[in-house]
mmCIF file as gemmi writes it, N, C-alpha and C atoms, coordinates in Angstrom:
data_model
loop_
_atom_site.group_PDB
_atom_site.id
_atom_site.type_symbol
_atom_site.label_atom_id
_atom_site.label_alt_id
_atom_site.label_comp_id
_atom_site.label_asym_id
_atom_site.label_entity_id
_atom_site.label_seq_id
_atom_site.pdbx_PDB_ins_code
_atom_site.Cartn_x
_atom_site.Cartn_y
_atom_site.Cartn_z
_atom_site.occupancy
_atom_site.B_iso_or_equiv
_atom_site.pdbx_formal_charge
_atom_site.auth_seq_id
_atom_site.auth_asym_id
_atom_site.pdbx_PDB_model_num
ATOM 1 N N . MET Axp A 1 ? 6.433 -35.463 9.682 1 0 ? 1 A 1
ATOM 2 C CA . MET Axp A 1 ? 7.631 -34.692 9.876 1 0 ? 1 A 1
ATOM 3 C C . MET Axp A 1 ? 7.222 -33.243 10.147 1 0 ? 1 A 1
ATOM 4 N N . LEU Axp A 2 ? 7.84 -32.655 11.153 1 0 ? 2 A 1
ATOM 5 C CA . LEU Axp A 2 ? 7.582 -31.261 11.481 1 0 ? 2 A 1
ATOM 6 C C . LEU Axp A 2 ? 8.737 -30.384 11.03 1 0 ? 2 A 1
ATOM 7 N N . PHE Axp A 3 ? 8.43 -29.159 10.73 1 0 ? 3 A 1
ATOM 8 C CA . PHE Axp A 3 ? 9.488 -28.192 10.473 1 0 ? 3 A 1
ATOM 9 C C . PHE Axp A 3 ? 9.014 -26.83 10.948 1 0 ? 3 A 1
ATOM 10 N N . HIS Axp A 4 ? 9.952 -25.921 11.072 1 0 ? 4 A 1
ATOM 11 C CA . HIS Axp A 4 ? 9.596 -24.547 11.4 1 0 ? 4 A 1
ATOM 12 C C . HIS Axp A 4 ? 10.381 -23.614 10.508 1 0 ? 4 A 1
ATOM 13 N N . LEU Axp A 5 ? 9.93 -22.376 10.468 1 0 ? 5 A 1
ATOM 14 C CA . LEU Axp A 5 ? 10.547 -21.366 9.617 1 0 ? 5 A 1
ATOM 15 C C . LEU Axp A 5 ? 11.22 -20.322 10.492 1 0 ? 5 A 1
ATOM 16 N N . PHE Axp A 6 ? 12.367 -19.865 10.046 1 0 ? 6 A 1
ATOM 17 C CA . PHE Axp A 6 ? 13.06 -18.758 10.693 1 0 ? 6 A 1
ATOM 18 C C . PHE Axp A 6 ? 13.007 -17.575 9.743 1 0 ? 6 A 1
ATOM 19 N N . VAL Axp A 7 ? 12.555 -16.445 10.23 1 0 ? 7 A 1
ATOM 20 C CA . VAL Axp A 7 ? 12.532 -15.217 9.438 1 0 ? 7 A 1
ATOM 21 C C . VAL Axp A 7 ? 13.476 -14.243 10.117 1 0 ? 7 A 1
ATOM 22 N N . GLY Axp A 8 ? 14.505 -13.818 9.378 1 0 ? 8 A 1
ATOM 23 C CA . GLY Axp A 8 ? 15.467 -12.926 9.997 1 0 ? 8 A 1
ATOM 24 C C . GLY Axp A 8 ? 16.264 -12.127 8.992 1 0 ? 8 A 1
ATOM 25 N N . ILE Axp A 9 ? 17.168 -11.326 9.536 1 0 ? 9 A 1
ATOM 26 C CA . ILE Axp A 9 ? 18.043 -10.487 8.722 1 0 ? 9 A 1
ATOM 27 C C . ILE Axp A 9 ? 19.489 -10.865 8.999 1 0 ? 9 A 1
ATOM 28 N N . PRO Axp A 10 ? 20.33 -10.845 7.986 1 0 ? 10 A 1
ATOM 29 C CA . PRO Axp A 10 ? 21.755 -11.095 8.214 1 0 ? 10 A 1
ATOM 30 C C . PRO Axp A 10 ? 22.372 -9.89 8.926 1 0 ? 10 A 1
ATOM 31 N N . ILE Axp A 11 ? 23.183 -10.164 9.935 1 0 ? 11 A 1
ATOM 32 C CA . ILE Axp A 11 ? 23.85 -9.086 10.666 1 0 ? 11 A 1
ATOM 33 C C . ILE Axp A 11 ? 25.302 -9.469 10.895 1 0 ? 11 A 1
ATOM 34 N N . GLN Axp A 12 ? 26.123 -8.494 11.191 1 0 ? 12 A 1
ATOM 35 C CA . GLN Axp A 12 ? 27.524 -8.745 11.503 1 0 ? 12 A 1
ATOM 36 C C . GLN Axp A 12 ? 27.783 -8.659 13 1 0 ? 12 A 1
ATOM 37 N N . GLU Axp A 13 ? 26.984 -7.879 13.718 1 0 ? 13 A 1
ATOM 38 C CA . GLU Axp A 13 ? 27.176 -7.682 15.138 1 0 ? 13 A 1
ATOM 39 C C . GLU Axp A 13 ? 26.72 -8.899 15.936 1 0 ? 13 A 1
ATOM 40 N N . GLN Axp A 14 ? 27.309 -9.074 17.108 1 0 ? 14 A 1
ATOM 41 C CA . GLN Axp A 14 ? 26.871 -10.1 18.05 1 0 ? 14 A 1
ATOM 42 C C . GLN Axp A 14 ? 25.952 -9.417 19.054 1 0 ? 14 A 1
ATOM 43 N N . ILE Axp A 15 ? 24.718 -9.837 19.136 1 0 ? 15 A 1
ATOM 44 C CA . ILE Axp A 15 ? 23.788 -9.318 20.136 1 0 ? 15 A 1
ATOM 45 C C . ILE Axp A 15 ? 23.687 -10.38 21.215 1 0 ? 15 A 1
ATOM 46 N N . LEU Axp A 16 ? 24.181 -10.059 22.411 1 0 ? 16 A 1
ATOM 47 C CA . LEU Axp A 16 ? 24.309 -11.058 23.463 1 0 ? 16 A 1
ATOM 48 C C . LEU Axp A 16 ? 22.976 -11.529 24.018 1 0 ? 16 A 1
ATOM 49 N N . ASP Axp A 17 ? 22.026 -10.647 24.168 1 0 ? 17 A 1
ATOM 50 C CA . ASP Axp A 17 ? 20.741 -11.026 24.757 1 0 ? 17 A 1
ATOM 51 C C . ASP Axp A 17 ? 19.603 -10.413 23.946 1 0 ? 17 A 1
ATOM 52 N N . PRO Axp A 18 ? 19.286 -11.015 22.788 1 0 ? 18 A 1
ATOM 53 C CA . PRO Axp A 18 ? 18.219 -10.437 21.96 1 0 ? 18 A 1
ATOM 54 C C . PRO Axp A 18 ? 16.876 -10.478 22.682 1 0 ? 18 A 1
ATOM 55 N N . GLU Axp A 19 ? 16.052 -9.472 22.421 1 0 ? 19 A 1
ATOM 56 C CA . GLU Axp A 19 ? 14.735 -9.404 23.046 1 0 ? 19 A 1
ATOM 57 C C . GLU Axp A 19 ? 13.852 -10.53 22.517 1 0 ? 19 A 1
ATOM 58 N N . SER Axp A 20 ? 13.169 -11.223 23.426 1 0 ? 20 A 1
ATOM 59 C CA . SER Axp A 20 ? 12.267 -12.298 23.039 1 0 ? 20 A 1
ATOM 60 C C . SER Axp A 20 ? 11.152 -11.724 22.163 1 0 ? 20 A 1
ATOM 61 N N . PRO Axp A 21 ? 10.731 -12.363 21.116 1 0 ? 21 A 1
ATOM 62 C CA . PRO Axp A 21 ? 11.028 -13.708 20.634 1 0 ? 21 A 1
ATOM 63 C C . PRO Axp A 21 ? 12.21 -13.782 19.661 1 0 ? 21 A 1
ATOM 64 N N . LEU Axp A 22 ? 12.992 -12.71 19.551 1 0 ? 22 A 1
ATOM 65 C CA . LEU Axp A 22 ? 14.123 -12.725 18.621 1 0 ? 22 A 1
ATOM 66 C C . LEU Axp A 22 ? 15.215 -13.664 19.109 1 0 ? 22 A 1
ATOM 67 N N . GLN Axp A 23 ? 15.88 -14.313 18.15 1 0 ? 23 A 1
ATOM 68 C CA . GLN Axp A 23 ? 16.985 -15.22 18.438 1 0 ? 23 A 1
ATOM 69 C C . GLN Axp A 23 ? 18.079 -15.005 17.411 1 0 ? 23 A 1
ATOM 70 N N . MET Axp A 24 ? 19.302 -15.356 17.804 1 0 ? 24 A 1
ATOM 71 C CA . MET Axp A 24 ? 20.427 -15.333 16.864 1 0 ? 24 A 1
ATOM 72 C C . MET Axp A 24 ? 20.68 -16.759 16.406 1 0 ? 24 A 1
ATOM 73 N N . ILE Axp A 25 ? 20.889 -16.936 15.095 1 0 ? 25 A 1
ATOM 74 C CA . ILE Axp A 25 ? 21.27 -18.246 14.571 1 0 ? 25 A 1
ATOM 75 C C . ILE Axp A 25 ? 22.43 -18.051 13.602 1 0 ? 25 A 1
ATOM 76 N N . TYR Axp A 26 ? 23.119 -19.147 13.331 1 0 ? 26 A 1
ATOM 77 C CA . TYR Axp A 26 ? 24.165 -19.17 12.314 1 0 ? 26 A 1
ATOM 78 C C . TYR Axp A 26 ? 23.714 -20.122 11.221 1 0 ? 26 A 1
ATOM 79 N N . PHE Axp A 27 ? 23.758 -19.663 9.979 1 0 ? 27 A 1
ATOM 80 C CA . PHE Axp A 27 ? 23.348 -20.482 8.845 1 0 ? 27 A 1
ATOM 81 C C . PHE Axp A 27 ? 24.247 -20.155 7.668 1 0 ? 27 A 1
ATOM 82 N N . ASP Axp A 28 ? 24.807 -21.158 7.076 1 0 ? 28 A 1
ATOM 83 C CA . ASP Axp A 28 ? 25.646 -21.002 5.889 1 0 ? 28 A 1
ATOM 84 C C . ASP Axp A 28 ? 26.774 -19.993 6.124 1 0 ? 28 A 1
ATOM 85 N N . GLY Axp A 29 ? 27.358 -20.059 7.325 1 0 ? 29 A 1
ATOM 86 C CA . GLY Axp A 29 ? 28.486 -19.197 7.667 1 0 ? 29 A 1
ATOM 87 C C . GLY Axp A 29 ? 28.126 -17.76 7.975 1 0 ? 29 A 1
ATOM 88 N N . LYS Axp A 30 ? 26.83 -17.458 8.111 1 0 ? 30 A 1
ATOM 89 C CA . LYS Axp A 30 ? 26.396 -16.09 8.383 1 0 ? 30 A 1
ATOM 90 C C . LYS Axp A 30 ? 25.577 -16.05 9.67 1 0 ? 30 A 1
ATOM 91 N N . ARG Axp A 31 ? 25.556 -14.908 10.292 1 0 ? 31 A 1
ATOM 92 C CA . ARG Axp A 31 ? 24.796 -14.677 11.519 1 0 ? 31 A 1
ATOM 93 C C . ARG Axp A 31 ? 23.491 -13.973 11.148 1 0 ? 31 A 1
ATOM 94 N N . PHE Axp A 32 ? 22.383 -14.453 11.727 1 0 ? 32 A 1
ATOM 95 C CA . PHE Axp A 32 ? 21.063 -13.885 11.471 1 0 ? 32 A 1
ATOM 96 C C . PHE Axp A 32 ? 20.368 -13.585 12.789 1 0 ? 32 A 1
ATOM 97 N N . LEU Axp A 33 ? 19.602 -12.526 12.8 1 0 ? 33 A 1
ATOM 98 C CA . LEU Axp A 33 ? 18.741 -12.187 13.927 1 0 ? 33 A 1
ATOM 99 C C . LEU Axp A 33 ? 17.311 -12.248 13.426 1 0 ? 33 A 1
ATOM 100 N N . GLY Axp A 34 ? 16.465 -13.001 14.131 1 0 ? 34 A 1
ATOM 101 C CA . GLY Axp A 34 ? 15.084 -13.136 13.686 1 0 ? 34 A 1
ATOM 102 C C . GLY Axp A 34 ? 14.272 -13.953 14.654 1 0 ? 34 A 1
ATOM 103 N N . MET Axp A 35 ? 13.181 -14.506 14.16 1 0 ? 35 A 1
ATOM 104 C CA . MET Axp A 35 ? 12.312 -15.303 15.018 1 0 ? 35 A 1
ATOM 105 C C . MET Axp A 35 ? 11.81 -16.547 14.287 1 0 ? 35 A 1
ATOM 106 N N . TYR Axp A 36 ? 11.494 -17.574 15.097 1 0 ? 36 A 1
ATOM 107 C CA . TYR Axp A 36 ? 10.996 -18.846 14.588 1 0 ? 36 A 1
ATOM 108 C C . TYR Axp A 36 ? 9.477 -18.894 14.615 1 0 ? 36 A 1
ATOM 109 N N . SER Axp A 37 ? 8.924 -19.659 13.689 1 0 ? 37 A 1
ATOM 110 C CA . SER Axp A 37 ? 7.506 -19.994 13.739 1 0 ? 37 A 1
ATOM 111 C C . SER Axp A 37 ? 7.328 -21.145 14.726 1 0 ? 37 A 1
ATOM 112 N N . GLN Axp A 38 ? 6.077 -21.471 15.005 1 0 ? 38 A 1
ATOM 113 C CA . GLN Axp A 38 ? 5.785 -22.679 15.761 1 0 ? 38 A 1
ATOM 114 C C . GLN Axp A 38 ? 6.008 -23.883 14.846 1 0 ? 38 A 1
ATOM 115 N N . PRO Axp A 39 ? 6.431 -25.026 15.383 1 0 ? 39 A 1
ATOM 116 C CA . PRO Axp A 39 ? 6.585 -26.216 14.541 1 0 ? 39 A 1
ATOM 117 C C . PRO Axp A 39 ? 5.242 -26.64 13.934 1 0 ? 39 A 1
ATOM 118 N N . ALA Axp A 40 ? 5.281 -27.082 12.674 1 0 ? 40 A 1
ATOM 119 C CA . ALA Axp A 40 ? 4.067 -27.521 11.985 1 0 ? 40 A 1
ATOM 120 C C . ALA Axp A 40 ? 4.439 -28.482 10.865 1 0 ? 40 A 1
ATOM 121 N N . GLU Axp A 41 ? 3.447 -29.25 10.404 1 0 ? 41 A 1
ATOM 122 C CA . GLU Axp A 41 ? 3.66 -30.145 9.268 1 0 ? 41 A 1
ATOM 123 C C . GLU Axp A 41 ? 3.65 -29.381 7.955 1 0 ? 41 A 1
ATOM 124 N N . SER Axp A 42 ? 2.898 -28.291 7.908 1 0 ? 42 A 1
ATOM 125 C CA . SER Axp A 42 ? 2.845 -27.456 6.706 1 0 ? 42 A 1
ATOM 126 C C . SER Axp A 42 ? 2.408 -26.052 7.108 1 0 ? 42 A 1
ATOM 127 N N . PHE Axp A 43 ? 2.614 -25.116 6.205 1 0 ? 43 A 1
ATOM 128 C CA . PHE Axp A 43 ? 2.22 -23.73 6.429 1 0 ? 43 A 1
ATOM 129 C C . PHE Axp A 43 ? 1.457 -23.238 5.21 1 0 ? 43 A 1
ATOM 130 N N . CYS Axp A 44 ? 0.382 -22.495 5.445 1 0 ? 44 A 1
ATOM 131 C CA . CYS Axp A 44 ? -0.303 -21.858 4.322 1 0 ? 44 A 1
ATOM 132 C C . CYS Axp A 44 ? 0.318 -20.475 4.106 1 0 ? 44 A 1
ATOM 133 N N . VAL Axp A 45 ? 0.048 -19.9 2.98 1 0 ? 45 A 1
ATOM 134 C CA . VAL Axp A 45 ? 0.65 -18.618 2.607 1 0 ? 45 A 1
ATOM 135 C C . VAL Axp A 45 ? 0.315 -17.531 3.623 1 0 ? 45 A 1
ATOM 136 N N . THR Axp A 46 ? -0.904 -17.53 4.133 1 0 ? 46 A 1
ATOM 137 C CA . THR Axp A 46 ? -1.276 -16.485 5.093 1 0 ? 46 A 1
ATOM 138 C C . THR Axp A 46 ? -0.499 -16.622 6.399 1 0 ? 46 A 1
ATOM 139 N N . GLU Axp A 47 ? -0.194 -17.847 6.816 1 0 ? 47 A 1
ATOM 140 C CA . GLU Axp A 47 ? 0.614 -18.045 8.026 1 0 ? 47 A 1
ATOM 141 C C . GLU Axp A 47 ? 2.038 -17.537 7.822 1 0 ? 47 A 1
ATOM 142 N N . ILE Axp A 48 ? 2.592 -17.784 6.653 1 0 ? 48 A 1
ATOM 143 C CA . ILE Axp A 48 ? 3.944 -17.303 6.353 1 0 ? 48 A 1
ATOM 144 C C . ILE Axp A 48 ? 3.955 -15.78 6.297 1 0 ? 48 A 1
ATOM 145 N N . ALA Axp A 49 ? 2.954 -15.203 5.661 1 0 ? 49 A 1
ATOM 146 C CA . ALA Axp A 49 ? 2.873 -13.74 5.575 1 0 ? 49 A 1
ATOM 147 C C . ALA Axp A 49 ? 2.761 -13.117 6.962 1 0 ? 49 A 1
ATOM 148 N N . GLU Axp A 50 ? 1.977 -13.71 7.839 1 0 ? 50 A 1
ATOM 149 C CA . GLU Axp A 50 ? 1.833 -13.195 9.203 1 0 ? 50 A 1
ATOM 150 C C . GLU Axp A 50 ? 3.145 -13.324 9.98 1 0 ? 50 A 1
ATOM 151 N N . LEU Axp A 51 ? 3.854 -14.429 9.798 1 0 ? 51 A 1
ATOM 152 C CA . LEU Axp A 51 ? 5.152 -14.609 10.452 1 0 ? 51 A 1
ATOM 153 C C . LEU Axp A 51 ? 6.148 -13.555 9.978 1 0 ? 51 A 1
ATOM 154 N N . VAL Axp A 52 ? 6.199 -13.319 8.682 1 0 ? 52 A 1
ATOM 155 C CA . VAL Axp A 52 ? 7.112 -12.302 8.139 1 0 ? 52 A 1
ATOM 156 C C . VAL Axp A 52 ? 6.74 -10.925 8.676 1 0 ? 52 A 1
ATOM 157 N N . ARG Axp A 53 ? 5.448 -10.605 8.698 1 0 ? 53 A 1
ATOM 158 C CA . ARG Axp A 53 ? 5 -9.309 9.21 1 0 ? 53 A 1
ATOM 159 C C . ARG Axp A 53 ? 5.393 -9.127 10.674 1 0 ? 53 A 1
ATOM 160 N N . ALA Axp A 54 ? 5.148 -10.148 11.496 1 0 ? 54 A 1
ATOM 161 C CA . ALA Axp A 54 ? 5.489 -10.067 12.92 1 0 ? 54 A 1
ATOM 162 C C . ALA Axp A 54 ? 6.995 -9.939 13.124 1 0 ? 54 A 1
ATOM 163 N N . ALA Axp A 55 ? 7.769 -10.678 12.337 1 0 ? 55 A 1
ATOM 164 C CA . ALA Axp A 55 ? 9.228 -10.612 12.456 1 0 ? 55 A 1
ATOM 165 C C . ALA Axp A 55 ? 9.75 -9.239 12.06 1 0 ? 55 A 1
ATOM 166 N N . VAL Axp A 56 ? 9.222 -8.678 10.989 1 0 ? 56 A 1
ATOM 167 C CA . VAL Axp A 56 ? 9.676 -7.356 10.536 1 0 ? 56 A 1
ATOM 168 C C . VAL Axp A 56 ? 9.351 -6.294 11.583 1 0 ? 56 A 1
ATOM 169 N N . ILE Axp A 57 ? 8.18 -6.363 12.176 1 0 ? 57 A 1
ATOM 170 C CA . ILE Axp A 57 ? 7.816 -5.401 13.223 1 0 ? 57 A 1
ATOM 171 C C . ILE Axp A 57 ? 8.784 -5.506 14.391 1 0 ? 57 A 1
ATOM 172 N N . LYS Axp A 58 ? 9.041 -6.725 14.858 1 0 ? 58 A 1
ATOM 173 C CA . LYS Axp A 58 ? 9.944 -6.916 16 1 0 ? 58 A 1
ATOM 174 C C . LYS Axp A 58 ? 11.365 -6.511 15.642 1 0 ? 58 A 1
ATOM 175 N N . LEU Axp A 59 ? 11.828 -6.865 14.453 1 0 ? 59 A 1
ATOM 176 C CA . LEU Axp A 59 ? 13.184 -6.489 14.039 1 0 ? 59 A 1
ATOM 177 C C . LEU Axp A 59 ? 13.329 -4.973 13.935 1 0 ? 59 A 1
ATOM 178 N N . ASN Axp A 60 ? 12.311 -4.299 13.433 1 0 ? 60 A 1
ATOM 179 C CA . ASN Axp A 60 ? 12.371 -2.841 13.332 1 0 ? 60 A 1
ATOM 180 C C . ASN Axp A 60 ? 12.445 -2.181 14.7 1 0 ? 60 A 1
ATOM 181 N N . GLU Axp A 61 ? 11.855 -2.811 15.718 1 0 ? 61 A 1
ATOM 182 C CA . GLU Axp A 61 ? 11.905 -2.26 17.07 1 0 ? 61 A 1
ATOM 183 C C . GLU Axp A 61 ? 13.324 -2.229 17.623 1 0 ? 61 A 1
ATOM 184 N N . VAL Axp A 62 ? 14.125 -3.236 17.288 1 0 ? 62 A 1
ATOM 185 C CA . VAL Axp A 62 ? 15.462 -3.329 17.887 1 0 ? 62 A 1
ATOM 186 C C . VAL Axp A 62 ? 16.591 -3.018 16.919 1 0 ? 62 A 1
ATOM 187 N N . ALA Axp A 63 ? 16.351 -3.115 15.642 1 0 ? 63 A 1
ATOM 188 C CA . ALA Axp A 63 ? 17.445 -3.044 14.674 1 0 ? 63 A 1
ATOM 189 C C . ALA Axp A 63 ? 18.138 -1.696 14.645 1 0 ? 63 A 1
ATOM 190 N N . PHE Axp A 64 ? 17.393 -0.636 14.625 1 0 ? 64 A 1
ATOM 191 C CA . PHE Axp A 64 ? 18.012 0.671 14.434 1 0 ? 64 A 1
ATOM 192 C C . PHE Axp A 64 ? 18.837 1.109 15.632 1 0 ? 64 A 1
ATOM 193 N N . ARG Axp A 65 ? 18.55 0.592 16.826 1 0 ? 65 A 1
ATOM 194 C CA . ARG Axp A 65 ? 19.346 0.99 17.982 1 0 ? 65 A 1
ATOM 195 C C . ARG Axp A 65 ? 20.469 0.008 18.293 1 0 ? 65 A 1
ATOM 196 N N . ASN Axp A 66 ? 20.458 -1.192 17.71 1 0 ? 66 A 1
ATOM 197 C CA . ASN Axp A 66 ? 21.46 -2.202 18.04 1 0 ? 66 A 1
ATOM 198 C C . ASN Axp A 66 ? 22.331 -2.655 16.879 1 0 ? 66 A 1
ATOM 199 N N . ILE Axp A 67 ? 21.905 -2.418 15.646 1 0 ? 67 A 1
ATOM 200 C CA . ILE Axp A 67 ? 22.574 -3.034 14.504 1 0 ? 67 A 1
ATOM 201 C C . ILE Axp A 67 ? 23.07 -1.951 13.557 1 0 ? 67 A 1
ATOM 202 N N . GLN Axp A 68 ? 24.365 -1.948 13.309 1 0 ? 68 A 1
ATOM 203 C CA . GLN Axp A 68 ? 24.943 -0.969 12.394 1 0 ? 68 A 1
ATOM 204 C C . GLN Axp A 68 ? 24.705 -1.364 10.932 1 0 ? 68 A 1
ATOM 205 N N . SER Axp A 69 ? 24.771 -2.655 10.638 1 0 ? 69 A 1
ATOM 206 C CA . SER Axp A 69 ? 24.662 -3.131 9.254 1 0 ? 69 A 1
ATOM 207 C C . SER Axp A 69 ? 23.248 -3.634 8.957 1 0 ? 69 A 1
ATOM 208 N N . TYR Axp A 70 ? 22.245 -2.876 9.366 1 0 ? 70 A 1
ATOM 209 C CA . TYR Axp A 70 ? 20.856 -3.295 9.205 1 0 ? 70 A 1
ATOM 210 C C . TYR Axp A 70 ? 20.488 -3.415 7.733 1 0 ? 70 A 1
ATOM 211 N N . GLN Axp A 71 ? 19.895 -4.56 7.403 1 0 ? 71 A 1
ATOM 212 C CA . GLN Axp A 71 ? 19.413 -4.815 6.046 1 0 ? 71 A 1
ATOM 213 C C . GLN Axp A 71 ? 17.919 -5.069 6.15 1 0 ? 71 A 1
ATOM 214 N N . ALA Axp A 72 ? 17.122 -4.29 5.472 1 0 ? 72 A 1
ATOM 215 C CA . ALA Axp A 72 ? 15.676 -4.313 5.667 1 0 ? 72 A 1
ATOM 216 C C . ALA Axp A 72 ? 14.986 -5.538 5.085 1 0 ? 72 A 1
ATOM 217 N N . THR Axp A 73 ? 15.608 -6.272 4.192 1 0 ? 73 A 1
ATOM 218 C CA . THR Axp A 73 ? 14.955 -7.406 3.547 1 0 ? 73 A 1
ATOM 219 C C . THR Axp A 73 ? 15.18 -8.682 4.356 1 0 ? 73 A 1
ATOM 220 N N . PRO Axp A 74 ? 14.117 -9.241 4.955 1 0 ? 74 A 1
ATOM 221 C CA . PRO Axp A 74 ? 14.298 -10.478 5.717 1 0 ? 74 A 1
ATOM 222 C C . PRO Axp A 74 ? 14.414 -11.689 4.801 1 0 ? 74 A 1
ATOM 223 N N . VAL Axp A 75 ? 15.051 -12.728 5.318 1 0 ? 75 A 1
ATOM 224 C CA . VAL Axp A 75 ? 15.153 -13.998 4.609 1 0 ? 75 A 1
ATOM 225 C C . VAL Axp A 75 ? 14.377 -15.045 5.4 1 0 ? 75 A 1
ATOM 226 N N . ILE Axp A 76 ? 13.919 -16.083 4.71 1 0 ? 76 A 1
ATOM 227 C CA . ILE Axp A 76 ? 13.195 -17.177 5.348 1 0 ? 76 A 1
ATOM 228 C C . ILE Axp A 76 ? 14.048 -18.431 5.224 1 0 ? 76 A 1
ATOM 229 N N . ILE Axp A 77 ? 14.347 -19.055 6.367 1 0 ? 77 A 1
ATOM 230 C CA . ILE Axp A 77 ? 15.172 -20.261 6.397 1 0 ? 77 A 1
ATOM 231 C C . ILE Axp A 77 ? 14.332 -21.39 6.987 1 0 ? 77 A 1
ATOM 232 N N . PRO Axp A 78 ? 14.001 -22.428 6.209 1 0 ? 78 A 1
ATOM 233 C CA . PRO Axp A 78 ? 13.258 -23.558 6.763 1 0 ? 78 A 1
ATOM 234 C C . PRO Axp A 78 ? 14.2 -24.525 7.476 1 0 ? 78 A 1
ATOM 235 N N . GLU Axp A 79 ? 13.728 -25.112 8.576 1 0 ? 79 A 1
ATOM 236 C CA . GLU Axp A 79 ? 14.496 -26.119 9.304 1 0 ? 79 A 1
ATOM 237 C C . GLU Axp A 79 ? 13.595 -27.313 9.564 1 0 ? 79 A 1
ATOM 238 N N . ILE Axp A 80 ? 14.104 -28.501 9.289 1 0 ? 80 A 1
ATOM 239 C CA . ILE Axp A 80 ? 13.359 -29.733 9.534 1 0 ? 80 A 1
ATOM 240 C C . ILE Axp A 80 ? 13.64 -30.186 10.957 1 0 ? 80 A 1
ATOM 241 N N . LEU Axp A 81 ? 12.584 -30.513 11.689 1 0 ? 81 A 1
ATOM 242 C CA . LEU Axp A 81 ? 12.708 -31.01 13.053 1 0 ? 81 A 1
ATOM 243 C C . LEU Axp A 81 ? 12.547 -32.524 13.009 1 0 ? 81 A 1
ATOM 244 N N . ILE Axp A 82 ? 13.57 -33.245 13.365 1 0 ? 82 A 1
ATOM 245 C CA . ILE Axp A 82 ? 13.533 -34.712 13.36 1 0 ? 82 A 1
ATOM 246 C C . ILE Axp A 82 ? 13.006 -35.185 14.708 1 0 ? 82 A 1
ATOM 247 N N . GLY Axp A 83 ? 12.053 -36.11 14.675 1 0 ? 83 A 1
ATOM 248 C CA . GLY Axp A 83 ? 11.604 -36.677 15.931 1 0 ? 83 A 1
ATOM 249 C C . GLY Axp A 83 ? 10.128 -36.652 16.11 1 0 ? 83 A 1
């Protein structure tokens, strides 16, 4: 079974065309802006730390000019890929 991780921040604004690799997702009734990891069977701690670091850098590049309700603490959302 494969899964991937999404690292992002909750936002209220709709960003129509987020800069790659950023994506908008909806989870638990909330909108998030962030990025996905590559699909994998498992992740080691260093891979997760690198993903969070890369996501925070990319989010900081766009957040202050596009997002009014910027929240600096990212969340990690795991998703299972069936197939």
